[in-house]
N, C-alpha and C positions, 0 to 999 in steps of 0.2 A: 504493500500500500504506500509506504513512504518511499518516494523515488529520489529523495535528496541523498547525495553522497555525503560522507562525513566531512569532506573538504568544503562542500557547499554549506553544510550546516555550520561549520566553524566560521566561515565568512559571514554568514547571516548573523550569528551570535555576536561576532566582533563588531559588525556594523550597528547592531542594536545597542550594544554596550557603549559604543562611541556616541551614538545619538542621545542615549540616556544621560551620559556625562555632560554633553554639551547643553542639554535642556535644564539640568539640575540648578545651575545658578539663577536662571530665569524664574524657575518655580519658587526658589527661596526668596527672591526679590518680590514676587507677587504676594507670597504669604506674608512677608513683612509689611508691604503696603496695605494689605487687607487688615492686618492686626492694628496698624496705626489708624486707619480709617474707623475701625470699630471703636477704638479708644476715643478718638476725636468726637464722634457722634454720640457716644455714650455720655461723654462729659457735657456736650451741648444739651442733651436731653435732660440731664440732671440739673443743669443750671436754669433751665426753663421750668423747673418743677413739674415736669411731665406734660406741660401744655403743648409741647411740640407734637406729641402723639395725639392729644385730644383735638387739636385743630384739624387734623386730617380726618378724624371721625365725625366732626361736626359738619364738614363740607359735603 
């Protein structure tokens, strides 16, 4: 069933590993940005005594 040779499999695995390593810093950066945004909006929400969320419900 599996028609890939061990050489082909190794090439594919190496390419996948390379892609994963090249993407990793971008994922870490996005997670950091998301965390900072969550903190920022959480602080804004508490400074408005929750009115920020209630305004959306009233409209």
